[in-house]
C-alpha positions in Angstrom: 11.5 37.1 14.3 8.8 35.0 13.4 9.3 31.5 11.8 7.5 30.2 8.8 5.1 27.4 9.8 5.1 24.3 8.1 1.7 23.6 6.8 0.5 20.4 5.2 -2.9 19.3 3.9 -4.1 15.4 4.1 -6.9 15.5 1.4 -9.5 12.6 1.1 -13.1 11.8 1.4 -13.0 10.2 4.8 -16.2 8.4 4.4 -15.7 7.4 7.2 -12.3 8.2 9.0 -10.7 4.8 9.6 -8.1 3.8 12.0 -5.5 3.7 8.9 -6.5 7.4 8.5 -6.2 8.3 12.0 -2.6 6.7 12.0 -1.6 8.7 9.2 -3.2 11.9 10.9 -1.3 11.3 14.3 2.0 10.6 12.4 1.8 13.6 10.1 0.8 15.9 13.0 4.3 15.1 14.3 6.1 16.3 11.1 4.3 19.6 10.5 3.5 22.9 12.5 -0.2 22.7 11.1 -2.1 19.5 9.5 -5.1 20.5 7.6 -7.6 17.2 7.2 -9.3 18.3 4.2 -12.5 16.4 3.3 -13.1 16.6 -0.4 -16.5 17.3 -1.6 -17.3 15.0 -4.5 -20.5 15.7 -6.1 -20.1 12.3 -8.2 -20.0 10.1 -5.1 -23.0 9.1 -2.9 -21.3 9.1 0.6 -22.5 7.4 3.7 -21.9 10.7 5.6 -22.5 14.3 4.7 -19.5 16.6 4.6 -20.3 18.1 7.9 -20.8 14.7 9.8 -17.5 13.7 8.2 -15.7 16.9 9.4 -17.3 16.5 12.9 -16.2 12.9 13.3 -12.7 13.9 12.3 -12.7 16.6 14.9 -13.7 14.2 17.4 -11.1 11.6 16.8 -8.3 14.3 16.5 -9.4 16.4 19.4 -6.2 15.2 21.3 -4.1 16.9 18.5 -3.9 20.7 18.9 -2.2 21.3 15.6 -4.7 19.6 13.5 -7.5 21.6 11.6 -10.6 20.1 9.8 -11.8 21.8 6.7 -13.6 20.9 3.5 -13.2 21.9 0.2 -14.4 21.4 -3.6 -11.6 22.3 -5.9 -8.3 20.8 -7.2 -6.1 19.7 -4.3 -3.3 21.7 -5.7 -5.5 24.9 -5.7 -6.8 24.2 -2.2 -3.1 23.8 -0.9 -2.1 27.2 -2.6 -5.1 29.0 -0.9 -4.2 27.7 2.5 -0.4 28.4 2.1 0.5 25.0 2.7 3.9 23.4 1.5 3.0 19.8 1.7 0.3 17.3 0.7 0.2 14.1 2.8 -0.7 11.0 1.2 -1.2 7.5 2.8 0.1 4.6 0.6 -1.1 0.9 1.4 0.3 -0.9 -1.4 2.3 -0.8 -4.7 -1.0 -0.3 -6.7 -1.5 2.6 -4.4 1.8 4.0 -5.0 1.4 4.0 -8.7 -1.9 6.0 -8.5 -0.4 8.3 -6.0 2.6 9.0 -8.0 0.4 9.9 -10.8 -1.8 12.4 -8.7 1.7 13.7 -7.2 3.1 14.6 -10.4 -0.3 16.2 -11.5 -0.4 18.4 -8.3 3.4 19.2 -8.9 2.5 20.5 -12.3 -0.4 22.4 -11.0 1.2 23.7 -8.1 5.1 23.2 -8.0 5.5 25.0 -4.6 3.6 22.0 -2.9 5.5 18.7 -2.3 3.7 15.5 -1.8 4.8 13.5 1.3 4.0 9.9 1.1 3.5 8.1 4.4 3.3 4.2 4.4 0.3 2.9 6.2 1.0 0.9 9.3 1.1 -2.9 8.1 -1.8 -3.7 10.5 -4.0 -1.3 8.5 -2.7 -2.1 4.9 -5.9 -3.6 3.7 -8.4 -1.1 5.2 -10.3 1.3 3.3 -13.6 3.2 4.1 -15.3 1.0 1.4 -14.4 -2.1 3.4 -15.7 -0.8 6.8 -18.9 0.5 5.0 -19.3 -3.1 3.4 -18.8 -4.8 6.7 -21.0 -2.6 8.7 -23.7 -2.7 6.2 -23.6 -6.8 7.0 -23.5 -6.1 10.6 -19.9 -7.2 10.9 -17.4 -6.2 13.6 -15.7 -3.0 12.8 -14.5 -1.8 16.3 -10.9 -2.6 15.4 -11.4 -0.6 12.1 -12.6 2.8 13.2 -12.4 4.9 16.3 -15.5 4.4 18.8 -17.2 7.7 17.8 -17.1 6.4 14.1 -18.3 3.0 14.8 -21.4 4.4 16.8 -22.1 6.9 13.9 -21.8 4.2 11.2 -24.1 1.8 13.4 -26.6 4.6 13.6 -26.6 5.1 9.8 -27.3 1.4 9.2 -30.2 0.9 11.7 -32.4 3.3 9.5 
């Protein structure tokens, strides 16, 4: 008898993936049989890294997690979750402000796909201030980012800002 796999999608831009993202990925990977880290292709933003570069960096920093898959999508999250036969959407929450925004998104996703539940994971307090935007801002001014991103990501960021 086959068992149904518990599949979750962790969507985001991950430009770049931070220690906060990695913390959520590692914790969510323990809760689901398959965790799909899905890079959103957002044409309205000017990212530092291409979608392919972001996916490769995520693959590198999650190589130790055998149940993590990396993918990209250009659609509504609710549709992508349906296509991937996932039952859950994982979202990291850093603050009350994040929660208010995330609750609105979760309600919308539930309206569009009632079969998918949103699972909120509180960010580790040591990363509660951290965002990809902050990392890029610090790196642009040659500030120290080694505690904010995995080593592979730090190297990739430094190479982007050398040019």
